[in-house]
C-alpha atoms as an extended CHARMM CRD file, in Angstrom:
* protein
*
        68  EXT
         1         1  MET       CA            107.1970000000      -68.9460000000      -44.6890000000  PROA      1               0.0000000000
         2         2  GLU       CA            105.9530000000      -65.6340000000      -43.4560000000  PROA      2               0.0000000000
         3         3  THR       CA            105.2440000000      -64.8000000000      -39.8270000000  PROA      3               0.0000000000
         4         4  THR       CA            102.9200000000      -62.0860000000      -38.7190000000  PROA      4               0.0000000000
         5         5  MET       CA            102.4590000000      -60.4990000000      -35.3440000000  PROA      5               0.0000000000
         6         6  THR       CA             99.0250000000      -59.5910000000      -34.0890000000  PROA      6               0.0000000000
         7         7  THR       CA             98.5700000000      -56.8550000000      -31.5580000000  PROA      7               0.0000000000
         8         8  THR       CA             95.4960000000      -56.0780000000      -29.5290000000  PROA      8               0.0000000000
         9         9  THR       CA             94.6270000000      -52.6670000000      -28.1920000000  PROA      9               0.0000000000
        10        10  PHE       CA             92.2900000000      -52.1070000000      -25.2700000000  PROA      10              0.0000000000
        11        11  GLN       CA             90.5310000000      -48.9330000000      -24.3370000000  PROA      11              0.0000000000
        12        12  PRO       CA             91.6190000000      -47.4250000000      -21.0210000000  PROA      12              0.0000000000
        13        13  GLY       CA             89.6770000000      -48.8030000000      -18.0740000000  PROA      13              0.0000000000
        14        14  THR       CA             88.6030000000      -52.0400000000      -19.7710000000  PROA      14              0.0000000000
        15        15  ASP       CA             91.6550000000      -54.1130000000      -18.8470000000  PROA      15              0.0000000000
        16        16  ASN       CA             89.7720000000      -56.1140000000      -16.2240000000  PROA      16              0.0000000000
        17        17  HSD       CA             86.4110000000      -56.3060000000      -18.0260000000  PROA      17              0.0000000000
        18        18  ALA       CA             87.3000000000      -59.1290000000      -20.4120000000  PROA      18              0.0000000000
        19        19  SER       CA             88.6840000000      -61.3690000000      -17.7010000000  PROA      19              0.0000000000
        20        20  ASN       CA             85.5760000000      -60.8330000000      -15.5600000000  PROA      20              0.0000000000
        21        21  ASP       CA             83.3600000000      -61.9000000000      -18.4670000000  PROA      21              0.0000000000
        22        22  VAL       CA             85.4000000000      -65.0540000000      -18.9600000000  PROA      22              0.0000000000
        23        23  LEU       CA             85.3180000000      -65.9170000000      -15.2640000000  PROA      23              0.0000000000
        24        24  HSD       CA             81.5650000000      -65.3240000000      -15.1570000000  PROA      24              0.0000000000
        25        25  ALA       CA             81.0220000000      -67.6340000000      -18.1400000000  PROA      25              0.0000000000
        26        26  LEU       CA             83.2490000000      -70.3100000000      -16.6030000000  PROA      26              0.0000000000
        27        27  ALA       CA             81.3660000000      -70.1220000000      -13.3220000000  PROA      27              0.0000000000
        28        28  GLU       CA             77.9680000000      -70.3890000000      -15.0130000000  PROA      28              0.0000000000
        29        29  PHE       CA             78.8430000000      -73.2940000000      -17.3170000000  PROA      29              0.0000000000
        30        30  PRO       CA             78.7110000000      -76.1250000000      -14.7200000000  PROA      30              0.0000000000
        31        31  VAL       CA             75.3910000000      -74.8450000000      -13.3780000000  PROA      31              0.0000000000
        32        32  ALA       CA             73.8610000000      -74.5620000000      -16.8520000000  PROA      32              0.0000000000
        33        33  TRP       CA             75.1690000000      -77.9940000000      -17.7950000000  PROA      33              0.0000000000
        34        34  PHE       CA             73.7700000000      -79.6080000000      -14.6470000000  PROA      34              0.0000000000
        35        35  GLU       CA             70.3870000000      -77.9480000000      -15.1320000000  PROA      35              0.0000000000
        36        36  ALA       CA             70.2410000000      -79.4680000000      -18.6260000000  PROA      36              0.0000000000
        37        37  THR       CA             70.7060000000      -83.0420000000      -17.3430000000  PROA      37              0.0000000000
        38        38  PRO       CA             67.9130000000      -85.4240000000      -16.3440000000  PROA      38              0.0000000000
        39        39  ALA       CA             69.4870000000      -85.6760000000      -12.8790000000  PROA      39              0.0000000000
        40        40  TYR       CA             68.4730000000      -82.0660000000      -12.2240000000  PROA      40              0.0000000000
        41        41  LEU       CA             64.8210000000      -82.9680000000      -12.7950000000  PROA      41              0.0000000000
        42        42  VAL       CA             65.0760000000      -85.7520000000      -10.1990000000  PROA      42              0.0000000000
        43        43  LEU       CA             67.2790000000      -83.9750000000       -7.6730000000  PROA      43              0.0000000000
        44        44  GLY       CA             65.2960000000      -80.7140000000       -7.6450000000  PROA      44              0.0000000000
        45        45  PRO       CA             62.2340000000      -82.1250000000       -5.8520000000  PROA      45              0.0000000000
        46        46  ILE       CA             64.4170000000      -84.2670000000       -3.5820000000  PROA      46              0.0000000000
        47        47  ALA       CA             66.4540000000      -81.2220000000       -2.5440000000  PROA      47              0.0000000000
        48        48  ALA       CA             63.2690000000      -79.2290000000       -1.8820000000  PROA      48              0.0000000000
        49        49  PHE       CA             61.9120000000      -82.0400000000        0.2930000000  PROA      49              0.0000000000
        50        50  LEU       CA             65.1700000000      -82.2750000000        2.2560000000  PROA      50              0.0000000000
        51        51  ARG       CA             65.2380000000      -78.5000000000        2.8050000000  PROA      51              0.0000000000
        52        52  GLU       CA             61.6900000000      -78.5210000000        4.1520000000  PROA      52              0.0000000000
        53        53  TRP       CA             62.3910000000      -81.5850000000        6.2900000000  PROA      53              0.0000000000
        54        54  ALA       CA             65.5450000000      -80.0260000000        7.7600000000  PROA      54              0.0000000000
        55        55  ALA       CA             63.6390000000      -76.8080000000        8.5030000000  PROA      55              0.0000000000
        56        56  ALA       CA             61.0300000000      -78.8280000000       10.4260000000  PROA      56              0.0000000000
        57        57  THR       CA             63.6110000000      -80.3640000000       12.7820000000  PROA      57              0.0000000000
        58        58  PRO       CA             64.5160000000      -78.7160000000       16.1050000000  PROA      58              0.0000000000
        59        59  ALA       CA             67.8870000000      -77.6950000000       14.6660000000  PROA      59              0.0000000000
        60        60  GLY       CA             66.0580000000      -76.1150000000       11.7260000000  PROA      60              0.0000000000
        61        61  PHE       CA             63.8970000000      -74.0770000000       14.0730000000  PROA      61              0.0000000000
        62        62  VAL       CA             66.9480000000      -72.8110000000       15.9400000000  PROA      62              0.0000000000
        63        63  LEU       CA             68.7360000000      -71.9000000000       12.7010000000  PROA      63              0.0000000000
        64        64  SER       CA             65.6880000000      -70.0550000000       11.3970000000  PROA      64              0.0000000000
        65        65  LEU       CA             65.5070000000      -68.0620000000       14.6430000000  PROA      65              0.0000000000
        66        66  LEU       CA             69.2090000000      -67.2030000000       14.3650000000  PROA      66              0.0000000000
        67        67  LYS       CA             68.7850000000      -65.9600000000       10.7660000000  PROA      67              0.0000000000
        68        68  ARG       CA             66.1740000000      -63.3780000000       11.8140000000  PROA      68              0.0000000000
């Protein structure tokens, strides 16, 4: 049985680049998965309606004034 050792060399200044790519991919996966489900097609219009409804309430008016 023979064992081998693998070494990896990184260019200077790229030590954090690979981990950022992995974290970005991990963060995007749940969103991409949810957007591919039928639930997304149903919940999208419902969420839009609820956003518009909340904006039309008195609390929504106050929050929109505070954002400006």
